[in-house]
C-alpha positions in Angstrom: -0.7 3.8 30.9 2.7 3.7 32.6 6.1 4.6 31.3 7.0 0.9 31.1 3.9 0.2 29.0 4.7 3.1 26.7 8.3 1.9 26.2 6.9 -1.6 25.5 4.5 -0.1 22.9 7.4 1.7 21.2 9.5 -1.4 21.3 6.8 -3.4 19.6 6.6 -0.9 16.8 10.4 -1.0 16.3 10.2 -4.8 16.4 7.5 -4.8 13.7 9.7 -2.7 11.4 12.7 -4.8 12.2 11.2 -8.1 11.2 9.2 -6.8 8.3 10.3 -7.8 4.8 11.9 -5.0 2.7 8.7 -4.6 0.5 6.5 -4.5 3.5 8.8 -2.1 5.3 8.6 0.3 2.4 4.9 0.0 2.4 4.7 0.8 6.1 6.9 3.8 5.8 4.9 5.0 2.8 1.4 4.7 4.2 1.8 4.0 8.0 2.8 7.6 8.9 5.8 7.0 11.2 5.8 10.7 12.1 2.3 10.3 13.5 3.2 7.4 15.7 6.4 9.2 16.9 4.4 12.3 17.8 1.8 10.3 19.6 4.5 8.5 21.7 6.1 11.9 22.6 2.7 13.3 23.6 1.9 10.2 25.7 5.3 10.5 27.3 4.6 14.2 28.1 1.3 13.3 29.8 2.9 10.5 31.8 5.7 12.9 32.8 3.1 15.6 33.9 1.2 12.9 35.9 4.1 11.3 37.7 6.7 14.0 38.1 7.1 15.4 41.6 6.2 19.0 40.8 4.2 19.6 44.0 1.7 21.8 42.0 -2.0 21.9 42.4 -4.2 21.1 39.3 -5.1 24.2 37.3 -8.6 25.9 37.4 -9.4 24.1 40.7 -9.9 20.7 39.0 -10.0 17.8 41.4 -6.7 15.9 41.5 -8.2 12.4 40.9 -10.0 13.7 37.8 -6.8 15.2 36.4 -4.8 12.1 37.1 -7.5 9.9 35.4 -7.6 12.2 32.4 -3.8 12.1 32.0 -3.8 8.3 32.3 -6.5 7.8 29.8 -5.0 10.3 27.4 -1.6 8.7 27.6 -3.2 5.4 26.7 -5.6 6.5 24.0 -3.3 8.8 22.0 -0.7 6.2 20.9 -3.4 3.5 20.4 -5.6 5.8 18.2 -2.5 6.8 16.3 -1.6 3.2 15.6 -5.2 2.4 14.5 -5.1 5.5 12.3 -1.8 4.4 10.7 -3.1 0.9 10.1 -6.2 2.4 8.4 -4.0 4.6 6.2 -1.9 1.5 5.3 -4.9 -0.6 4.6 -6.4 2.2 2.4 -3.1 2.6 0.6 -4.2 5.9 -1.0 -1.5 7.4 -3.2 -1.1 11.2 -2.9 1.2 13.5 -4.8 3.9 13.1 -2.1 3.5 9.3 -2.1 3.7 9.1 -5.9 7.2 10.5 -5.6 8.3 7.7 -3.4 6.4 4.7 -4.8 9.2 3.8 -7.2 11.3 2.7 -4.2 8.6 0.2 -3.2 8.4 -1.1 -6.8 12.2 -1.5 -7.0 12.2 -3.4 -3.7 9.5 -5.7 -4.9 11.6 -6.5 -8.0 14.7 -7.2 -6.0 12.9 -9.4 -3.5 10.5 -11.0 -6.2 7.6 -10.2 -3.9 4.7 -8.6 -5.8 1.6 -9.0 -3.5 2.0 -5.6 -2.0 2.4 -4.0 -5.5 -0.8 -5.6 -6.7 -2.7 -4.5 -3.6 -1.5 -0.9 -3.9 -2.1 -0.7 -7.7 -5.5 -2.2 -7.4 -6.5 0.3 -4.8 -5.4 3.2 -7.0 -6.4 2.1 -10.5 -8.3 5.3 -11.1 -5.5 7.8 -10.4 -2.4 6.0 -11.6 -2.2 8.3 -14.6 -0.3 10.6 -12.2 2.4 7.9 -11.7 5.9 9.2 -12.5 7.5 7.8 -15.7 10.4 6.0 -13.9 7.9 4.3 -11.5 5.7 3.3 -14.4 8.8 1.7 -16.1 9.5 -0.3 -13.0 5.9 -1.3 -12.6 5.8 -2.7 -16.1 9.1 -4.6 -15.8 8.6 -7.9 -17.6 9.5 -9.9 -14.4 6.8 -8.1 -12.4 4.2 -8.3 -15.2 4.9 -12.0 -15.7 4.7 -12.8 -11.9 1.4 -11.1 -11.5 -0.1 -12.6 -14.6 1.0 -16.1 -13.5 -0.8 -15.4 -10.2 -4.0 -14.7 -12.1 -3.8 -11.0 -11.6 -4.5 -8.9 -14.6 -4.0 -5.6 -13.0 -1.5 -4.4 -15.7 -4.1 -5.1 -18.4 -6.7 -3.3 -16.3 -4.4 -0.3 -16.2 -4.0 -0.3 -20.0 -7.8 -0.3 -20.3 -7.8 3.1 -18.6 -7.4 5.6 -21.4 -6.1 8.3 -19.1 -3.3 6.0 -17.9 -2.6 4.7 -21.4 -1.8 8.3 -22.5 1.0 8.4 -19.9 2.9 5.3 -20.9 5.0 4.4 -23.9 5.4 1.5 -26.3 7.7 -0.4 -24.0 5.1 -0.8 -21.2 2.4 -2.0 -23.6 4.9 -4.3 -25.3 5.8 -5.9 -22.0 2.2 -6.7 -21.2 1.4 -8.1 -24.7 4.5 -10.3 -24.8 3.7 -11.8 -21.4 0.1 -12.4 -22.3 1.1 -14.2 -25.5 3.5 -16.5 -23.6 1.6 -17.1 -20.4 -0.9 -19.9 -19.8 -3.0 -17.5 -17.8 -4.0 -15.1 -20.6 -7.3 -13.5 -21.6 -5.6 -12.7 -24.9 -5.1 -16.4 -25.7 -8.6 -17.2 -24.3 -10.1 -14.6 -26.7 -8.2 -16.1 -29.7 -9.3 -19.6 -28.7 -12.9 -18.6 -28.3 -12.9 -17.1 -31.8 -10.8 -19.6 -33.8 -11.0 -22.8 -31.7 -8.4 -25.0 -30.1 -7.3 -25.5 -26.4 -10.9 -26.0 -25.4 -9.9 -26.2 -21.7 -9.2 -22.4 -21.7 -12.3 -20.4 -20.5 -13.0 -16.9 -21.5 -14.6 -15.3 -18.5 -16.9 -12.3 -18.5 -14.1 -10.2 -16.8 -11.6 -11.2 -19.5 -14.1 -10.4 -22.3 -14.6 -7.0 -20.8 -10.9 -6.4 -20.6 -10.4 -7.5 -24.2 -13.2 -5.1 -25.3 -11.5 -2.2 -23.5 -8.0 -2.9 -24.8 -7.2 -5.0 -27.9 -10.7 -5.0 -29.5 -11.0 -1.3 -28.9 -7.8 -0.7 -30.8 
């Protein structure tokens, strides 16, 4: 690893953030650990500086100079690469912690402004079991009718899956439930309509899948 290569690596990271869409940028900031990448770049710079600076000092503990130079070079390369891989893994996992719950509202609002909901669906689906810790303001944005409608039309029933979780259901109010029900009643992609058709007939082209039946049993039929 040379100083030029390290600067190129840092430039690529900045370029990725610059060209990313607002929703994706919020997601990268939230899960990608920019501080981790910054620290790795600084450590790598320090190792390159120690290797190349004309100090005129002998290696400590009597270590052979070629071994020390090799170790510094390998370390300067591996540290930022491993930090980047670690950050990518954290982004892919998209695990919401207490700190991230406090900032997730910004991502939801960006998704509403940009009308881009794929990242919202991905994050919510990966955290279905612990979204009962979602702050009230973030839950209100998540259950905005525009967001619910867009995800239902894309055949994603993640909002209904959330309402099937009794722990989460206790944390939301009537407005969030009303938004989901109204969208399901109007949408052509609706397990609610499919359940009614299966029971009372009509619109035979609608199919009531096993997944939809399970959701109905956990939500409307349970009530």
